[in-house]
Structure formats: structure tokens, C-alpha cells
C-alpha positions as a Markdown table, in Angstrom:
| # | Residue | x | y | z |
|---|---|---|---|---|
| 1 | Unk | 64.7 | -4.1 | 19.7 |
| 2 | Unk | 63.7 | -5.8 | 22.9 |
| 3 | Unk | 65.8 | -3.5 | 25.2 |
| 4 | Unk | 63.7 | -0.6 | 23.4 |
| 5 | Unk | 60.6 | -2.4 | 23.7 |
| 6 | Unk | 60.6 | -2.6 | 27.6 |
| 7 | Unk | 62.1 | 1.0 | 27.4 |
| 8 | Unk | 58.7 | 1.9 | 25.8 |
| 9 | Unk | 56.4 | -0.1 | 27.8 |
| 10 | Unk | 58.2 | 1.4 | 31.2 |
| 11 | Unk | 57.3 | 4.9 | 29.0 |
| 12 | Unk | 53.9 | 3.9 | 28.6 |
| 13 | Unk | 53.2 | 3.0 | 32.1 |
| 14 | Unk | 54.6 | 6.2 | 33.2 |
| 15 | Unk | 52.7 | 8.2 | 31.1 |
| 16 | Unk | 49.3 | 7.0 | 32.4 |
| 17 | Unk | 50.3 | 7.4 | 35.4 |
| 18 | Unk | 51.8 | 10.8 | 35.1 |
| 19 | Unk | 49.2 | 12.7 | 33.2 |
| 20 | Unk | 51.4 | 15.6 | 32.8 |
| 21 | Unk | 53.5 | 18.2 | 34.6 |
| 22 | Unk | 53.6 | 21.8 | 35.4 |
| 23 | Unk | 56.5 | 24.4 | 33.9 |
| 24 | Unk | 56.9 | 27.8 | 35.2 |
| 25 | Unk | 57.8 | 30.3 | 32.7 |
| 26 | Unk | 59.1 | 34.1 | 33.7 |
| 27 | Unk | 57.4 | 36.8 | 31.8 |
| 28 | Unk | 58.6 | 40.6 | 31.6 |
| 29 | Unk | 55.8 | 42.8 | 31.9 |
| 30 | Unk | 57.4 | 46.2 | 32.4 |
| 31 | Unk | 60.8 | 47.2 | 31.9 |
| 32 | Unk | 61.2 | 51.2 | 32.8 |
| 33 | Unk | 65.3 | 52.4 | 33.3 |
| 34 | Unk | 65.8 | 50.5 | 36.7 |
| 35 | Unk | 62.3 | 49.1 | 37.6 |
| 36 | Unk | 61.5 | 46.1 | 36.0 |
| 37 | Unk | 58.5 | 44.5 | 36.5 |
| 38 | Unk | 57.9 | 40.4 | 35.9 |
| 39 | Unk | 55.1 | 37.9 | 36.2 |
| 40 | Unk | 55.5 | 34.0 | 36.6 |
| 41 | Unk | 53.2 | 32.0 | 34.8 |
| 42 | Unk | 52.2 | 28.0 | 35.0 |
| 43 | Unk | 51.8 | 26.4 | 32.1 |
| 44 | Unk | 50.4 | 22.8 | 32.2 |
| 45 | Unk | 52.3 | 20.4 | 29.7 |
| 46 | Unk | 49.9 | 17.4 | 29.4 |
| 47 | Unk | 48.9 | 14.4 | 27.3 |
| 48 | Unk | 45.9 | 12.3 | 26.3 |
| 49 | Unk | 45.7 | 9.1 | 28.3 |
| 50 | Unk | 45.5 | 6.7 | 24.9 |
| 51 | Unk | 49.0 | 8.1 | 23.8 |
| 52 | Unk | 50.5 | 6.3 | 27.0 |
| 53 | Unk | 48.2 | 3.1 | 25.7 |
| 54 | Unk | 49.8 | 3.1 | 22.2 |
| 55 | Unk | 53.1 | 3.1 | 23.5 |
| 56 | Unk | 52.3 | 0.4 | 25.7 |
| 57 | Unk | 51.1 | -1.5 | 22.6 |
| 58 | Unk | 54.3 | -0.8 | 20.5 |
| 59 | Unk | 56.4 | -2.1 | 23.7 |
| 60 | Unk | 54.6 | -5.1 | 23.2 |
| 61 | Unk | 55.1 | -5.3 | 19.6 |
| 62 | Unk | 58.9 | -4.6 | 19.6 |
| 63 | Unk | 59.1 | -7.2 | 22.7 |
| 64 | Unk | 57.3 | -10.2 | 20.9 |
| 65 | Unk | 59.1 | -9.3 | 17.3 |
| 66 | Unk | 62.2 | -9.8 | 19.2 |
| 67 | Unk | 61.6 | -13.0 | 20.7 |
| 68 | Unk | 60.5 | -14.5 | 17.8 |
| 69 | Unk | 64.0 | -14.4 | 16.0 |
């Protein structure tokens, strides 16, 4: 559990520093036989800063509980 707690702390810090990422998708707009028109769209996938804080706190709790036993 101690190693899992450390992993959670690292993930939480990364979530605070990196607040999200962009994903590019391709959408088919028109398909007329041999003619095909596609559109590329960017979608932002983000999370709130407090989610990283909650994960850090959970990681600290796991590390402290692993230390007591």
C-alpha cells in the first residue's frame, strides 16, 4: 500500500501541474462516392485542480497507514 500511495502522490502532483490535454478527432462530414470530406476537431480533456489535491491527500493517507504497520 505504501508504493501505491507514492504513485498516487506523483499522479496528484502531475494533475496539478498538467491541467489537461487536447485530443484531435477526425469526423466524416460528406461522403459522395469517391469524394470524401473530413473535418479535424480538437477536444480538450481537463480536470479540476482540486481533484489532484484529493489524490495527493489519499496518497499521503496510504503512505502514513503503511508506515504504522
